[in-house]
N, C-alpha and C positions, 0 to 999 in steps of 0.2 A: 241502713235505710237513708240516713242523711247523705251518705256518700253517693248512693244511687240517684237520689233526687238532684244532687249537685251536678252529677255527670249528665243526667237527662237535660237539665237546664242549659248546661254548656253545649250539648249537642244541638238543642233547639236554637240557641244563639248562632252557632255556626251555620245552621241550615238557612236562617233568615237573612244572612248577609248577602247583599246583591253582587258584590265583587267576588271573583274566585278566591277561595281561602283554603290553605292547607294547614292542618295541625300536625306537627312532627314531634316525635319523642327525641330524647337526647342523642339517639343513634341515627337520627335523620330518617326514620321510618314514619310512614303516614299513619296517624292515629285516626283522623277523620278528614273529610273534605266538604266544602259547602256544595249545595245543589248547583250553584252557578258554575263551579269548577268543572263538574261533570258535563254541563251543557256547553260551555265554551270550548273545552278541549276534547269533547266527543269521546269520553271514556266512561267506564262503568265502575261502581263501588267495588265489586269483587276483584277487579284488576288494579285497584288503587290502594285500598286500605291494607296496611301491613307490609307494603312494598317500600323499599328504599327509594327515596325521591329520584335518585339518578336512574333507576330502572324503570320508571313509569313510561308507559306508552312507547315500548320499543326503544327505551333509553333516550327518548327525545328531550328529557330534562337533564341529561348529562352535559350541562353547559359549563365551560370553564369559568365564566364570570360568576355563575351561581355557586359553584364550588368555592371560589374565593370568598364569597359573601358568607356562606354557611360554615366554612371550615377555618377561615383565617380572621375575618372581620368580626363575626358575631361572637366567637368565644372571648374576644377582648372587650366587647361592648354588650350592653343589654338590648340594643336595637340598632337598626339602620333604616333610613328613610329615603324614598324617591330614588332608588338605585335603578338606572335604566339598562335594560338588557334587550339586545336585538338577536333574534334567533329564528331559524327556519324550522318550524315544527312540522312533523310528518303529517299530522291530521288537519292542520288549519293553515299551513303555509308560513311565509315569512311574516313575523309580527314583531312589534316593539312593545315590551312589557315594562311596567314600572313596579318595582318590588319594594315592599315595606315589611320588616320583620321585627318581632318582639320575643324576648325570652321571658317566660313566666314560671315562677316557682310554684309548684303544686302545694296545696294546703297541708298535706301530710307528706313527710319525707323530704329529701333534698332533691328529688328528681325534678328536672325542668322540662317544660315543653316549649316548642317554638311555633309561633303563629306567623305564617307567611302569606301576606295578602298580595294578590297579583292583579294589576290593572292593565288592561289592553289599551294602549294609547296610540296604536298605529294610525288610526284615522286622524286623531288630533295632530300627530307629527306631520302627516301629509298635508293637513290644512295649514299648519304653521309654515311648512316648507313652501306651500303655494303662496301664502300671504307674504312670506319673505321675498320670494321671487317677484311677486306683483309689486311689492314695495320698491324693490330695486329698479324694476322697469318703470314705475311711476316716477321715481326720483330722477332716472335718466331722461325720461320724457319731459319732466318739469325743467330740468337743466337745459334741454334742447330748446324748449319753448321760450325760456328766458333769453337764451342766446339769440334765437330767431327774432324775438321782440326787440332786443337791443339793436340787432343789425337793421331791422326794419325802421326803427326810430332814427338811427343814425343816417340811413339812406334817405329817408324822407326829409330830415333836417338839412342834409347836404344838398339834395336836389332842389328843395324849396329855396334855399339860399341862392343857388346858381340860377334858378329861374327868375327870382325877384329882380335881380340886377338889370337884365335886358328888358324885362316887362315894365319896370319903372321908366326906362328910357322911352319905350313905346308910348306909354301913357302920357309922359311929359311932352313929347313931340306932338302927340294927338291933340293935347290941350292947346298947344301953341297954334296949330293949324286951325282948330275950332274957333279960337279967339281971333283969328284972322290977323295975327301979329305981323305977318310978312305979306299980306295982300288978301283981297277979298276972294271968297269962294262962291260958286254958284250953288243953288239949292240942293242939287243932287250930290255935289262934292261935300257940302256941309252935312248932309244926311249920312253919307258913308263914313266921314270922319267921326261923327257922333256914335255910329255903330261900333267903330273900332275902339273908341274911348270907353263906351259902356261895357263892351266885352272884355276889354283889358282890365277895367276896375273889378269886374266880376271874377275874372281869373286871379287877380291879385288878392282879392278877399279869400278865395279858395286856398291859395298858396299860403297866405298868412295863417289861416285856420289849421292847415296841415302842419305847418311849422310849429304853431303853439301846441297842438296835440302831441307832436313828437317830443317837444321839450318837456311837457308835463309827464308823459309816459316814461321818459328817460330820467326824470327827477332833476332836470336842469332848469326848470322854470323858477325864476326868482321874483319875489314881490318887492316893488318899490313903495314902501308904506309911507303914508302921510296922513295928516288930518283932513278929512273931506267933509264939506257941507253937503249933506244928503239932499236938502231942498234945492240947492243950486244945481247939483248934479242931475237930479230928476227933471228939473225944468229944461236943462240943456238937452237931455236925451229925448224928452217929449217934443221939443222943437225939431230935432233931427228926423223924427218919424212922422211929423205932421203932414209933410208933403205926400208921403206914401199913403197915409190915411185919407187925405183929400182926394187923391187920384182914384181911389177905389170906392169913394163915397161911403166910407165906414165911419161910424160914430165911436169916438174914444171918450171913455169916462174915467176920471181920475179921483181917487179918494186918498189924499195925502195928509197925514196927521200934522198938526201945527207944532207939536212938541218934539220933532225929530232932532236928536243930538248929532253932533259931528261924529264920524266914525274913523277908525284907524284902518286904512285899506289902501290898495293900489288903485289910483285914480283911473288909469287906462283900462285895467282889467275889469273894474266894476262897470265902467261904461260899455265895455265889450259884452259883458254878461247881459246888461239891460238891453242893449241894442239887438243882440242876437235873439232874445226872447220876445221883444216887442215886434221886431221885423218878422219873426216866425208867426206871431199872432195875426199880423196884417196879411202876410202871405197866404195863410191857410183859412182866411175868413172871406167868404164871397162878398160881392158888392151888397151894400145895404145892411150888412151885419154890424156887430159891435165888438169892440175890444175894451179892456179896462185894466187899470193898475190900482191896487190898494197897498198903501204903505203905512206901517205903524211901528212904534217901539214895543217890544215884547221882552220884558225883563232886561237881560244884558245883551239883547240882540235887536237888530232891525229886521222886521218881517215884511217881505214883498211878495205880493200875489199878482201875477199877470194872467188875465183870463181872456177868452174869446168865445164867440158863438159859431166857430168855424167847423171844419170837417171832422174834428174829433179823432179819437184813436180807438180802434177795435181792441177788445180785451186780449186777444191772442197776440197783439203787437206790443203790449205794454212792456214786456221784458226785452224787447228789441230796440226800443227807441233810443237807448243810450249807447247803442253800437255805432261806431263810426260809419258813415256813408249809408246808413239805413234811412229810408224815407217811407212814410205811410203810403201804401199803394191804393190810391183812389183815382177815379177819372179826373177829379179836380186837381189833385196834387201833381198829376202828370203834366199839367199845363204850366206849372210854376217852376221857376228855377230854384236850385238849392243843392247842397252837398250832403245834407244830413249830419254835418259836423257841428252845427251851431248849438244844439241841445247838449250832446255829450261834452263838448268843450266847455260850455257854461257850467255844467255840473262839476267838472274837474276844477275849474277856476274858483267856484264857490267853496268847494272842499279844501282847496289850497289855502283859502282865507280862514278855514276853521268853521265854515257854515255847512248847511245841509240843503239839498235841492230835491224836490219830489214833484211828480206829475200825476194829475188825476183827469180822467175823462169817463163819461158815462157811456161812451160808444161812438160809432160813426155818426157824423152830423149832429152831435150833441155838445160840441165845443170842448175846449181843453183849459185846464187851470194848472199853472206852474207856480209852485210856492218855494221860495228859498229864503234863507236867513243869512245875515252877516253879523259877526260879533262887533259890538261897539268898540271894544278894546281888543286889539289883535291877540290871538292865541298862538300865533306862529312865531318861531324864532328864525329870523331871516338873516 
């Protein structure tokens, strides 16, 4: 009675196992099989139980690798795990199976039984193969993108350098003519020379920004660190943009804390960051608007916020503003000069110092606020 109950419990356990499972005797004949085995391999109990495993399903289980497992490996060990077998089954086609086996000694007598679990991992292997191929393709694409970026940076750096030399000469001679060093100019001549000089300076600014971007992206930008007086530097930059502010009849509001310490940074780069951001604020703020700057010490950093009441940024463009040469597309912005490099370059220069830059805008015509930090003591190894 106890034996019958034990056998029934064993059968119930085999039936409930989700993966295909065969129970073999010591002669490798099938004692029982799980319901999932019949479902997966499309066979019936009457053509399975009592059969030698190799004779199952028109001998589709007569697999050399399986024979090696059951006849050579298993007699020497009590189990084997995760043995992968690939075979073209007559009923279900070519599949990859993962085999796990255990030898179990029965409660009475010395006879052993073998539990053979079979997991179909065909789809998993296909996914892994696909992922592996995709990974290789992605790695190749990444390598190619890095190479292309390096070529682009080197090209921009070389071209910018070649363009700057003759452009400096053009600007220099234009200044000499405008100052009437070698003789007076009539009004029309003076106007034309001024146009050449203005355009030359604008082009030189563009070239310098491209060169700086190329250097940063190529990892060749170096900082010349020194101790900077923030108050003096802020006053100097404010004076630089006062003329721009006056011409557009814009009001500039300054909130600069009294306790600003000196910081360790690159003088020219910090001035470039501030000038880029303030000139952007002026450029994209219509006449009669306001711009402002708030500066304070925040723990181990200096926090600077430059804000304006200008054209603002639409939410769909917030992710694009740090792309080189991207400009907010509004009727007003089309009338202003610009390259779209000032903001992304400023961000890179801030990060090069170990700081952080972010932009906020409530939408078009709602103004823009740029917040950035600079560490008081440099975190960079230069």
